[in-house]
Backbone as JSON Lines, residues from 0, in Angstrom:
{"i":0,"aa":"M","n":[161.5,-14.72,73.87],"ca":[161.66,-13.99,75.28],"c":[160.43,-14.38,76.12]}
{"i":1,"aa":"S","n":[160.78,-14.92,77.21],"ca":[159.61,-15.57,78.09],"c":[159.63,-14.52,79.38]}
{"i":2,"aa":"Q","n":[160.62,-13.77,79.64],"ca":[160.63,-12.87,80.83],"c":[161.07,-11.64,80.38]}
{"i":3,"aa":"L","n":[160.51,-10.51,80.9],"ca":[160.77,-9.16,80.69],"c":[160.74,-8.38,81.85]}
{"i":4,"aa":"C","n":[161.67,-7.63,82.21],"ca":[161.66,-6.92,83.42],"c":[161.21,-5.59,83.24]}
{"i":5,"aa":"F","n":[160.31,-5.05,84.13],"ca":[159.74,-3.58,84.07],"c":[160.54,-2.9,85.25]}
{"i":6,"aa":"A","n":[161.37,-1.89,84.76],"ca":[162.16,-1.05,85.7],"c":[161.32,-0.37,86.8]}
{"i":7,"aa":"S","n":[160.71,-1.02,87.57],"ca":[159.83,-0.27,88.56],"c":[159.45,-1.26,89.62]}
{"i":8,"aa":"N","n":[159.31,-0.63,90.76],"ca":[158.55,-1.38,91.93],"c":[157.14,-0.89,92.33]}
{"i":9,"aa":"N","n":[156.79,0.2,91.4],"ca":[155.46,0.81,91.58],"c":[154.56,-0.35,91.32]}
{"i":10,"aa":"E","n":[153.68,-0.58,92.44],"ca":[152.77,-1.71,92.27],"c":[151.61,-1.23,91.35]}
{"i":11,"aa":"H","n":[151.3,0.15,91.47],"ca":[150.18,0.74,90.54],"c":[150.53,0.42,89.05]}
{"i":12,"aa":"K","n":[151.65,0.77,88.63],"ca":[152.18,0.56,87.27],"c":[152.23,-0.77,86.94]}
{"i":13,"aa":"L","n":[152.77,-1.59,87.87],"ca":[152.73,-3.13,87.58],"c":[151.36,-3.7,87.35]}
{"i":14,"aa":"E","n":[150.54,-3.28,88.3],"ca":[149.03,-3.67,88.08],"c":[148.51,-3.28,86.73]}
{"i":15,"aa":"E","n":[148.96,-2.13,86.28],"ca":[148.28,-1.59,85.08],"c":[148.84,-2.28,83.86]}
{"i":16,"aa":"I","n":[150.08,-2.79,83.8],"ca":[150.82,-3.34,82.67],"c":[150.54,-4.87,82.72]}
{"i":17,"aa":"R","n":[150.42,-5.41,83.63],"ca":[150.4,-7.0,83.72],"c":[149.19,-7.4,82.76]}
{"i":18,"aa":"P","n":[148.02,-6.97,82.91],"ca":[146.93,-7.45,82.0],"c":[147.19,-7.08,80.46]}
{"i":19,"aa":"L","n":[148.0,-6.25,80.33],"ca":[148.21,-5.77,78.93],"c":[149.33,-6.88,78.16]}
{"i":20,"aa":"L","n":[150.08,-7.65,78.91],"ca":[151.0,-8.5,78.25],"c":[150.39,-9.83,77.74]}
{"i":21,"aa":"P","n":[151.09,-10.2,76.82],"ca":[150.6,-11.51,76.07],"c":[150.85,-12.75,77.03]}
{"i":22,"aa":"A","n":[150.0,-13.75,76.96],"ca":[150.23,-15.02,77.68],"c":[151.55,-15.41,77.38]}
{"i":23,"aa":"G","n":[152.19,-16.11,78.43],"ca":[153.57,-16.52,78.25],"c":[154.71,-15.81,78.44]}
{"i":24,"aa":"L","n":[154.5,-14.37,78.5],"ca":[155.35,-13.4,78.84],"c":[155.32,-12.99,80.43]}
{"i":25,"aa":"T","n":[156.18,-13.3,81.11],"ca":[156.36,-13.17,82.59],"c":[156.91,-11.57,82.89]}
{"i":26,"aa":"L","n":[156.18,-10.78,83.62],"ca":[156.58,-9.55,83.85],"c":[157.43,-9.62,85.18]}
{"i":27,"aa":"L","n":[158.63,-9.16,85.22],"ca":[159.5,-9.22,86.45],"c":[159.61,-7.69,87.07]}
{"i":28,"aa":"S","n":[159.51,-7.49,88.3],"ca":[159.65,-6.01,88.83],"c":[161.1,-5.98,89.37]}
{"i":29,"aa":"L","n":[161.73,-4.86,89.6],"ca":[162.92,-4.73,90.16],"c":[163.22,-5.67,91.27]}
{"i":30,"aa":"A","n":[162.29,-5.8,92.18],"ca":[162.34,-6.73,93.38],"c":[162.61,-8.11,92.83]}
{"i":31,"aa":"D","n":[161.93,-8.54,91.92],"ca":[162.16,-9.99,91.25],"c":[163.62,-10.17,91.03]}
{"i":32,"aa":"I","n":[164.22,-9.24,90.38],"ca":[165.7,-9.35,90.03],"c":[166.78,-9.0,90.94]}
{"i":33,"aa":"G","n":[166.19,-8.57,92.13],"ca":[167.07,-8.3,93.25],"c":[167.64,-6.88,93.16]}
{"i":34,"aa":"C","n":[167.11,-6.06,92.32],"ca":[167.48,-4.55,92.17],"c":[166.95,-3.9,93.31]}
{"i":35,"aa":"Q","n":[167.66,-3.35,94.29],"ca":[167.24,-2.59,95.38],"c":[167.63,-1.07,95.39]}
{"i":36,"aa":"E","n":[168.47,-0.83,94.49],"ca":[169.05,0.56,94.51],"c":[168.02,1.55,93.77]}
{"i":37,"aa":"E","n":[168.19,2.8,93.89],"ca":[167.35,3.9,93.2],"c":[167.94,3.86,91.69]}
{"i":38,"aa":"L","n":[167.07,3.85,90.85],"ca":[167.58,3.85,89.43],"c":[167.91,5.3,89.24]}
{"i":39,"aa":"P","n":[168.84,5.63,88.22],"ca":[169.14,7.03,87.9],"c":[168.12,7.52,87.11]}
{"i":40,"aa":"E","n":[167.66,8.78,87.31],"ca":[166.91,9.7,86.54],"c":[167.43,11.13,86.38]}
{"i":41,"aa":"T","n":[168.42,11.1,85.44],"ca":[169.17,12.53,85.75],"c":[169.1,13.21,84.39]}
{"i":42,"aa":"Q","n":[168.26,12.72,83.56],"ca":[168.07,13.4,82.13],"c":[166.98,14.41,82.19]}
{"i":43,"aa":"D","n":[166.94,15.29,81.08],"ca":[165.9,16.35,81.09],"c":[164.73,16.25,80.11]}
{"i":44,"aa":"T","n":[164.7,14.8,79.7],"ca":[163.68,14.57,78.94],"c":[162.95,13.16,79.35]}
{"i":45,"aa":"L","n":[161.79,12.97,79.18],"ca":[161.08,11.64,79.43],"c":[161.9,10.57,78.67]}
{"i":46,"aa":"S","n":[162.19,10.66,77.34],"ca":[162.84,9.76,76.54],"c":[164.16,9.49,77.34]}
{"i":47,"aa":"G","n":[164.98,10.44,77.68],"ca":[166.26,10.07,78.29],"c":[166.33,9.26,79.63]}
{"i":48,"aa":"N","n":[165.22,9.71,80.44],"ca":[165.09,9.01,81.68],"c":[164.68,7.61,81.49]}
{"i":49,"aa":"A","n":[163.75,7.45,80.56],"ca":[163.22,6.0,80.18],"c":[164.45,5.15,79.75]}
{"i":50,"aa":"R","n":[165.23,5.67,78.89],"ca":[166.43,5.03,78.37],"c":[167.48,4.67,79.41]}
{"i":51,"aa":"Q","n":[167.79,5.86,80.31],"ca":[168.81,5.52,81.2],"c":[168.3,4.35,82.24]}
{"i":52,"aa":"K","n":[167.18,4.52,82.63],"ca":[166.73,3.27,83.57],"c":[166.79,1.96,82.86]}
{"i":53,"aa":"A","n":[166.39,1.84,81.68],"ca":[166.29,0.51,81.05],"c":[167.82,0.03,80.78]}
{"i":54,"aa":"E","n":[168.59,0.89,80.4],"ca":[170.0,0.53,80.01],"c":[170.79,0.33,81.22]}
{"i":55,"aa":"Y","n":[170.38,0.89,82.42],"ca":[171.11,0.68,83.67],"c":[170.72,-0.83,84.13]}
{"i":56,"aa":"V","n":[169.47,-1.01,84.21],"ca":[169.1,-2.47,84.43],"c":[169.67,-3.61,83.54]}
{"i":57,"aa":"R","n":[169.72,-3.35,82.27],"ca":[170.18,-4.37,81.26],"c":[171.78,-4.54,81.67]}
{"i":58,"aa":"E","n":[172.44,-3.24,81.76],"ca":[174.08,-3.36,82.03],"c":[174.31,-4.04,83.44]}
{"i":59,"aa":"H","n":[173.56,-3.79,84.49],"ca":[173.76,-4.23,85.87],"c":[173.26,-5.52,86.28]}
{"i":60,"aa":"Y","n":[172.14,-5.97,85.53],"ca":[171.41,-7.11,85.91],"c":[171.41,-8.26,84.84]}
{"i":61,"aa":"G","n":[171.76,-7.96,83.48],"ca":[171.61,-8.76,82.34],"c":[170.56,-9.32,81.85]}
{"i":62,"aa":"V","n":[169.24,-8.49,81.98],"ca":[168.0,-8.78,81.55],"c":[167.5,-7.92,80.62]}
{"i":63,"aa":"D","n":[166.71,-8.46,79.83],"ca":[165.95,-7.59,78.93],"c":[165.02,-6.59,79.73]}
{"i":64,"aa":"C","n":[165.0,-5.45,79.46],"ca":[164.18,-4.58,80.43],"c":[163.52,-3.49,79.63]}
{"i":65,"aa":"F","n":[162.36,-3.02,80.15],"ca":[161.87,-1.77,79.81],"c":[161.49,-0.86,80.79]}
{"i":66,"aa":"A","n":[161.66,0.49,80.73],"ca":[161.34,1.4,81.67],"c":[160.52,2.46,81.1]}
{"i":67,"aa":"D","n":[159.74,3.12,81.87],"ca":[158.94,4.3,81.41],"c":[159.39,5.42,82.28]}
{"i":68,"aa":"D","n":[158.96,6.56,81.48],"ca":[159.02,7.92,82.16],"c":[157.77,8.58,81.69]}
{"i":69,"aa":"T","n":[156.91,9.2,82.71],"ca":[155.69,9.79,82.28],"c":[155.78,11.34,82.85]}
{"i":70,"aa":"G","n":[155.13,11.96,82.11],"ca":[154.98,13.39,82.64],"c":[153.66,14.14,82.29]}
{"i":71,"aa":"L","n":[153.12,14.92,83.16],"ca":[151.97,15.72,82.82],"c":[152.28,17.01,82.44]}
{"i":72,"aa":"E","n":[151.83,17.39,81.3],"ca":[152.28,18.73,80.68],"c":[151.04,19.57,80.71]}
{"i":73,"aa":"V","n":[151.2,20.74,81.55],"ca":[149.94,21.59,81.56],"c":[150.23,22.85,80.72]}
{"i":74,"aa":"T","n":[149.37,23.2,79.81],"ca":[149.44,24.43,78.94],"c":[149.73,25.66,79.63]}
{"i":75,"aa":"A","n":[148.86,25.99,80.67],"ca":[149.06,27.21,81.42],"c":[150.39,27.44,82.11]}
{"i":76,"aa":"L","n":[150.9,26.23,82.37],"ca":[152.15,26.24,83.13],"c":[153.46,25.97,82.06]}
{"i":77,"aa":"N","n":[153.06,26.24,81.0],"ca":[154.35,26.1,79.99],"c":[154.97,24.7,79.77]}
{"i":78,"aa":"G","n":[153.96,23.71,80.11],"ca":[154.51,22.24,80.03],"c":[154.99,21.74,81.28]}
{"i":79,"aa":"E","n":[154.89,22.4,82.36],"ca":[155.27,21.86,83.59],"c":[154.07,21.14,84.16]}
{"i":80,"aa":"P","n":[154.25,20.24,84.94],"ca":[155.52,19.84,85.55],"c":[156.48,18.99,84.63]}
{"i":81,"aa":"G","n":[155.87,18.37,83.67],"ca":[156.71,17.7,82.57],"c":[157.49,16.6,83.36]}
{"i":82,"aa":"V","n":[158.94,16.64,82.88],"ca":[159.73,15.68,83.23],"c":[159.92,15.42,84.85]}
{"i":83,"aa":"Y","n":[159.5,16.63,85.37],"ca":[159.77,16.73,86.98],"c":[158.34,16.27,87.84]}
{"i":84,"aa":"S","n":[157.48,15.67,86.85],"ca":[156.02,15.54,87.54],"c":[156.05,14.81,88.92]}
{"i":85,"aa":"A","n":[156.81,13.6,88.91],"ca":[157.04,13.02,90.17],"c":[157.48,13.5,91.32]}
{"i":86,"aa":"R","n":[158.26,14.67,91.19],"ca":[158.9,15.43,92.27],"c":[158.74,16.84,92.09]}
{"i":87,"aa":"Y","n":[157.44,17.04,91.54],"ca":[157.07,18.54,91.39],"c":[157.01,19.33,92.64]}
{"i":88,"aa":"A","n":[156.68,18.72,93.77],"ca":[156.64,19.5,95.09],"c":[157.9,19.12,96.02]}
{"i":89,"aa":"G","n":[158.63,18.42,95.36],"ca":[159.89,18.05,96.14],"c":[160.47,16.71,96.07]}
{"i":90,"aa":"P","n":[161.56,16.39,96.54],"ca":[162.27,15.03,96.29],"c":[161.61,13.98,97.06]}
{"i":91,"aa":"Q","n":[160.62,14.23,98.03],"ca":[159.96,13.12,98.71],"c":[158.92,12.49,97.66]}
{"i":92,"aa":"R","n":[158.55,13.1,96.66],"ca":[157.66,12.34,95.59],"c":[156.26,11.93,96.05]}
{"i":93,"aa":"L","n":[155.69,12.86,96.88],"ca":[154.27,12.42,97.33],"c":[153.34,12.96,96.48]}
{"i":94,"aa":"A","n":[152.48,12.08,96.03],"ca":[151.44,12.49,95.03],"c":[150.48,13.43,95.53]}
{"i":95,"aa":"A","n":[150.24,13.46,96.76],"ca":[149.19,14.4,97.36],"c":[149.75,15.9,97.32]}
{"i":96,"aa":"D","n":[151.13,15.91,97.77],"ca":[151.82,17.26,97.6],"c":[151.86,17.8,96.11]}
{"i":97,"aa":"N","n":[152.31,16.81,95.19],"ca":[152.27,17.37,93.74],"c":[151.04,17.89,93.22]}
{"i":98,"aa":"T","n":[149.96,17.05,93.6],"ca":[148.55,17.6,93.14],"c":[148.19,18.95,93.87]}
{"i":99,"aa":"A","n":[148.5,18.98,95.05],"ca":[148.12,20.2,95.69],"c":[148.95,21.39,95.16]}
{"i":100,"aa":"K","n":[150.21,21.13,94.84],"ca":[151.03,22.34,94.18],"c":[150.46,22.63,92.82]}
{"i":101,"aa":"L","n":[150.12,21.73,92.04],"ca":[149.44,21.73,90.71],"c":[148.39,22.66,90.78]}
{"i":102,"aa":"L","n":[147.27,22.24,91.63],"ca":[146.14,22.99,91.8],"c":[146.35,24.38,92.16]}
{"i":103,"aa":"Q","n":[147.15,24.46,93.01],"ca":[147.7,25.94,93.55],"c":[148.35,26.79,92.35]}
{"i":104,"aa":"E","n":[149.05,26.25,91.49],"ca":[149.73,26.97,90.49],"c":[148.66,27.42,89.34]}
{"i":105,"aa":"L","n":[147.6,26.59,89.25],"ca":[146.53,26.77,88.31],"c":[145.33,27.68,88.89]}
{"i":106,"aa":"R","n":[145.41,27.89,90.05],"ca":[144.4,28.78,90.68],"c":[144.06,29.93,89.77]}
{"i":107,"aa":"G","n":[142.86,30.14,89.49],"ca":[142.43,31.26,88.51],"c":[142.79,31.11,87.16]}
{"i":108,"aa":"A","n":[143.36,30.04,86.74],"ca":[143.65,29.84,85.25],"c":[142.35,29.49,84.42]}
{"i":109,"aa":"T","n":[142.22,29.98,83.27],"ca":[140.98,29.67,82.51],"c":[141.32,28.54,81.53]}
{"i":110,"aa":"D","n":[142.53,28.47,81.18],"ca":[142.98,27.23,80.24],"c":[143.49,26.3,81.22]}
{"i":111,"aa":"R","n":[142.88,25.21,81.31],"ca":[143.24,24.14,82.01],"c":[143.57,22.77,81.29]}
{"i":112,"aa":"S","n":[143.89,23.11,80.01],"ca":[144.16,21.95,79.23],"c":[145.63,21.32,79.54]}
{"i":113,"aa":"A","n":[145.62,19.97,79.33],"ca":[146.98,19.24,79.76],"c":[146.89,17.98,78.96]}
{"i":114,"aa":"R","n":[148.26,17.36,78.92],"ca":[148.26,16.18,78.31],"c":[149.43,15.29,79.29]}
{"i":115,"aa":"F","n":[148.96,14.03,79.35],"ca":[149.91,13.03,79.82],"c":[150.74,12.44,78.74]}
{"i":116,"aa":"R","n":[152.03,12.39,78.95],"ca":[152.85,11.65,77.99],"c":[153.63,10.54,78.63]}
{"i":117,"aa":"T","n":[153.84,9.42,78.11],"ca":[154.64,8.38,78.47],"c":[155.62,7.92,77.35]}
{"i":118,"aa":"V","n":[156.87,7.78,77.73],"ca":[157.9,7.16,76.87],"c":[158.32,5.86,77.52]}
{"i":119,"aa":"V","n":[158.26,4.73,76.65],"ca":[158.82,3.57,77.11],"c":[160.05,3.13,76.27]}
{"i":120,"aa":"A","n":[161.15,2.82,77.01],"ca":[162.4,2.36,76.39],"c":[162.66,0.84,76.72]}
{"i":121,"aa":"L","n":[162.85,0.12,75.62],"ca":[163.05,-1.34,75.64],"c":[164.76,-1.53,75.45]}
{"i":122,"aa":"A","n":[165.45,-1.99,76.57],"ca":[166.71,-2.3,76.35],"c":[167.06,-3.84,76.3]}
{"i":123,"aa":"R","n":[167.45,-4.19,75.36],"ca":[167.69,-5.83,75.19],"c":[169.33,-6.22,75.35]}
{"i":124,"aa":"A","n":[169.49,-7.44,75.52],"ca":[170.69,-7.97,75.86],"c":[171.7,-7.79,74.6]}
{"i":125,"aa":"D","n":[171.16,-7.73,73.37],"ca":[171.92,-7.3,72.16],"c":[172.47,-5.98,72.21]}
{"i":126,"aa":"G","n":[172.02,-5.17,73.11],"ca":[172.52,-3.81,73.13],"c":[171.68,-2.87,72.45]}
{"i":127,"aa":"S","n":[170.65,-3.36,71.71],"ca":[169.5,-2.42,71.12],"c":[168.64,-1.74,72.11]}
{"i":128,"aa":"V","n":[168.02,-0.48,71.73],"ca":[167.19,0.04,72.45],"c":[166.11,0.63,71.47]}
{"i":129,"aa":"Q","n":[164.87,0.28,71.83],"ca":[163.65,0.82,71.17],"c":[162.89,1.69,71.95]}
{"i":130,"aa":"E","n":[162.27,2.83,71.49],"ca":[161.31,3.63,72.14],"c":[159.9,3.57,71.66]}
{"i":131,"aa":"F","n":[158.98,3.79,72.52],"ca":[157.6,3.77,72.23],"c":[156.93,4.98,72.95]}
{"i":132,"aa":"A","n":[156.04,5.68,72.37],"ca":[155.38,6.75,73.16],"c":[153.92,6.61,73.04]}
{"i":133,"aa":"G","n":[153.22,7.31,74.1],"ca":[152.04,7.23,74.19],"c":[151.36,8.73,74.91]}
{"i":134,"aa":"E","n":[150.34,9.18,74.29],"ca":[149.86,10.39,74.99],"c":[148.38,10.55,75.1]}
{"i":135,"aa":"V","n":[147.86,11.27,75.96],"ca":[146.39,11.45,75.97],"c":[146.19,12.95,76.45]}
{"i":136,"aa":"M","n":[145.23,13.62,75.72],"ca":[144.92,14.99,75.88],"c":[143.73,14.98,77.04]}
{"i":137,"aa":"G","n":[143.78,16.11,77.61],"ca":[142.62,16.21,78.6],"c":[142.76,17.67,79.35]}
{"i":138,"aa":"H","n":[142.12,17.7,80.52],"ca":[142.18,19.04,81.33],"c":[142.36,18.64,82.75]}
{"i":139,"aa":"I","n":[142.77,19.71,83.55],"ca":[142.92,19.53,85.04],"c":[141.63,20.06,85.5]}
{"i":140,"aa":"T","n":[141.09,19.28,86.68],"ca":[139.96,19.72,87.39],"c":[140.31,20.87,88.43]}
{"i":141,"aa":"E","n":[139.31,21.33,89.07],"ca":[139.56,22.37,90.02],"c":[139.82,21.67,91.43]}
{"i":142,"aa":"E","n":[139.35,20.47,91.57],"ca":[139.67,19.75,92.69],"c":[139.82,18.24,92.35]}
{"i":143,"aa":"P","n":[140.38,17.33,93.31],"ca":[140.51,15.96,93.15],"c":[139.25,15.28,93.11]}
{"i":144,"aa":"R","n":[139.1,14.27,92.26],"ca":[137.9,13.47,92.41],"c":[138.24,12.09,92.08]}
{"i":145,"aa":"G","n":[137.75,11.17,92.86],"ca":[138.0,9.71,92.63],"c":[138.91,9.22,93.72]}
{"i":146,"aa":"T","n":[138.9,7.89,93.86],"ca":[139.86,7.25,94.72],"c":[140.93,6.2,94.12]}
{"i":147,"aa":"G","n":[140.67,6.02,92.71],"ca":[141.41,5.0,92.05],"c":[142.74,5.64,91.44]}
{"i":148,"aa":"G","n":[143.43,4.78,90.74],"ca":[144.59,5.31,90.27],"c":[145.54,5.76,91.11]}
{"i":149,"aa":"F","n":[146.61,6.73,90.61],"ca":[147.66,7.25,91.43],"c":[148.25,8.4,90.62]}
{"i":150,"aa":"G","n":[149.02,9.13,91.48],"ca":[149.76,10.24,90.96],"c":[148.66,11.37,90.72]}
{"i":151,"aa":"Y","n":[148.6,11.96,89.44],"ca":[147.71,13.11,89.18],"c":[146.33,12.72,88.63]}
{"i":152,"aa":"D","n":[146.04,11.28,88.6],"ca":[144.8,10.77,88.28],"c":[143.52,11.48,88.9]}
{"i":153,"aa":"P","n":[143.42,11.95,89.95],"ca":[142.3,12.4,90.61],"c":[142.02,13.77,90.04]}
{"i":154,"aa":"V","n":[142.79,14.42,89.32],"ca":[142.65,15.9,88.67],"c":[142.77,15.88,87.26]}
{"i":155,"aa":"F","n":[142.95,14.64,86.61],"ca":[143.05,14.63,85.16],"c":[141.8,13.97,84.44]}
{"i":156,"aa":"V","n":[141.2,14.71,83.55],"ca":[140.06,14.28,82.96],"c":[140.33,14.11,81.46]}
{"i":157,"aa":"P","n":[140.48,12.85,80.91],"ca":[140.9,12.71,79.52],"c":[139.84,13.28,78.61]}
{"i":158,"aa":"A","n":[140.24,13.93,77.42],"ca":[139.39,14.36,76.5],"c":[138.47,13.2,75.76]}
{"i":159,"aa":"E","n":[138.99,12.08,75.87],"ca":[138.28,10.94,75.11],"c":[137.14,10.22,76.08]}
{"i":160,"aa":"G","n":[137.31,10.63,77.15],"ca":[136.38,10.02,78.34],"c":[135.06,10.76,78.28]}
{"i":161,"aa":"D","n":[134.36,10.44,79.47],"ca":[133.05,10.86,79.68],"c":[132.79,11.93,80.77]}
{"i":162,"aa":"G","n":[133.93,12.66,81.07],"ca":[133.91,13.68,82.11],"c":[134.48,13.17,83.38]}
{"i":163,"aa":"R","n":[134.82,11.96,83.43],"ca":[135.39,11.44,84.77],"c":[136.86,11.66,84.74]}
{"i":164,"aa":"T","n":[137.46,11.6,85.95],"ca":[138.88,11.72,86.06],"c":[139.39,10.28,85.83]}
{"i":165,"aa":"F","n":[140.62,10.16,85.72],"ca":[141.26,8.79,85.63],"c":[141.16,8.05,86.92]}
{"i":166,"aa":"A","n":[141.04,8.82,88.13],"ca":[140.79,8.23,89.39],"c":[139.24,7.71,89.68]}
{"i":167,"aa":"E","n":[138.46,8.18,88.78],"ca":[136.94,7.82,88.9],"c":[136.79,6.57,88.01]}
{"i":168,"aa":"M","n":[137.75,6.08,87.19],"ca":[137.52,5.1,86.38],"c":[138.18,3.75,86.99]}
{"i":169,"aa":"S","n":[137.62,2.56,86.36],"ca":[138.16,1.44,86.76],"c":[139.72,1.28,86.1]}
{"i":170,"aa":"G","n":[140.4,0.32,86.44],"ca":[141.73,0.25,85.84],"c":[141.51,-0.25,84.49]}
{"i":171,"aa":"A","n":[140.48,-1.25,84.13],"ca":[140.33,-1.55,82.9],"c":[139.81,-0.28,81.78]}
{"i":172,"aa":"E","n":[139.01,0.51,82.34],"ca":[138.5,1.78,81.7],"c":[139.71,2.72,81.37]}
{"i":173,"aa":"K","n":[140.69,2.91,82.44],"ca":[141.83,3.69,82.13],"c":[142.78,3.17,81.06]}
{"i":174,"aa":"N","n":[142.82,1.94,81.16],"ca":[143.87,1.23,80.34],"c":[143.41,1.25,78.89]}
{"i":175,"aa":"R","n":[142.07,1.52,78.46],"ca":[141.72,1.59,77.23],"c":[142.15,2.88,76.53]}
{"i":176,"aa":"I","n":[142.35,3.92,77.28],"ca":[142.84,5.19,76.89],"c":[143.93,5.96,77.27]}
{"i":177,"aa":"S","n":[144.65,5.19,78.33],"ca":[145.83,5.9,79.03],"c":[147.06,5.95,78.11]}
{"i":178,"aa":"H","n":[147.76,6.98,78.34],"ca":[149.21,7.33,77.74],"c":[149.99,6.12,78.12]}
{"i":179,"aa":"R","n":[150.11,5.5,79.15],"ca":[150.85,4.28,79.46],"c":[150.5,3.22,78.56]}
{"i":180,"aa":"A","n":[149.28,2.97,78.64],"ca":[148.76,1.94,77.82],"c":[149.1,2.0,76.41]}
{"i":181,"aa":"R","n":[149.14,3.19,75.88],"ca":[149.39,3.35,74.43],"c":[150.74,3.13,74.21]}
{"i":182,"aa":"A","n":[151.66,3.67,75.03],"ca":[152.98,3.49,74.96],"c":[153.36,1.89,74.94]}
{"i":183,"aa":"V","n":[152.72,1.16,76.01],"ca":[152.97,-0.19,76.11],"c":[152.38,-0.99,74.97]}
{"i":184,"aa":"A","n":[151.23,-0.46,74.36],"ca":[150.89,-1.24,73.11],"c":[151.83,-1.12,71.97]}
{"i":185,"aa":"G","n":[152.55,-0.03,71.93],"ca":[153.6,0.13,70.88],"c":[154.71,-0.89,71.17]}
{"i":186,"aa":"L","n":[155.23,-1.07,72.4],"ca":[156.13,-2.08,72.86],"c":[155.7,-3.6,72.47]}
{"i":187,"aa":"L","n":[154.34,-3.84,72.86],"ca":[153.88,-5.08,72.63],"c":[153.76,-5.43,71.05]}
{"i":188,"aa":"A","n":[153.35,-4.55,70.37],"ca":[153.39,-4.8,68.86],"c":[154.66,-5.11,68.32]}
{"i":189,"aa":"F","n":[155.71,-4.26,68.76],"ca":[157.03,-4.6,68.39],"c":[157.58,-6.07,68.81]}
{"i":190,"aa":"L","n":[157.2,-6.29,70.09],"ca":[157.68,-7.73,70.53],"c":[156.82,-8.84,69.73]}
{"i":191,"aa":"N","n":[155.62,-8.66,69.55],"ca":[154.83,-9.59,68.86],"c":[155.11,-9.78,67.4]}
{"i":192,"aa":"A","n":[155.73,-8.67,66.83],"ca":[156.04,-8.75,65.36],"c":[157.52,-9.52,65.12]}
{"i":193,"aa":"E","n":[158.09,-9.85,66.17],"ca":[159.4,-10.46,66.14],"c":[159.19,-12.1,65.92]}
């Protein structure tokens, strides 16, 4: 396999994943394969959404494809926003609105523990689908810090870090411990073992 589509046009995600891929494997975006439509995400689990997106691209565009779905699960909010993380504050999917809503919901909470989870699904031309998962534990800050990253990165401090939010880290630092990097590592280990 010399080409693999990532079912995303999110430049932040593409920038995170490209450096993780082995030499000789070209990462294609949805735009690269001419996919302009919104991919379906109607499942109630991260796994279901990742599979749905990857299988849609494979079926409609005939390319090997992987898709991810990521959720932030906050203990004090009974696992919310979870599978609805990207649209927590509404269908407009604005990160600033989602973060503001999260901080509002957590106002006064003493338990600010949380975890980021990513599920990656790989759908191949032979009809097979494999899944890989990654997670990182941490906590939610009282206010946003940092200008890097995207999504909830300015309010998430990983437990394995040095007290900085993901948004205060360089891309390389985040990639060493992030949930997405761990899920993609599982995907790459699978591909490299073939």
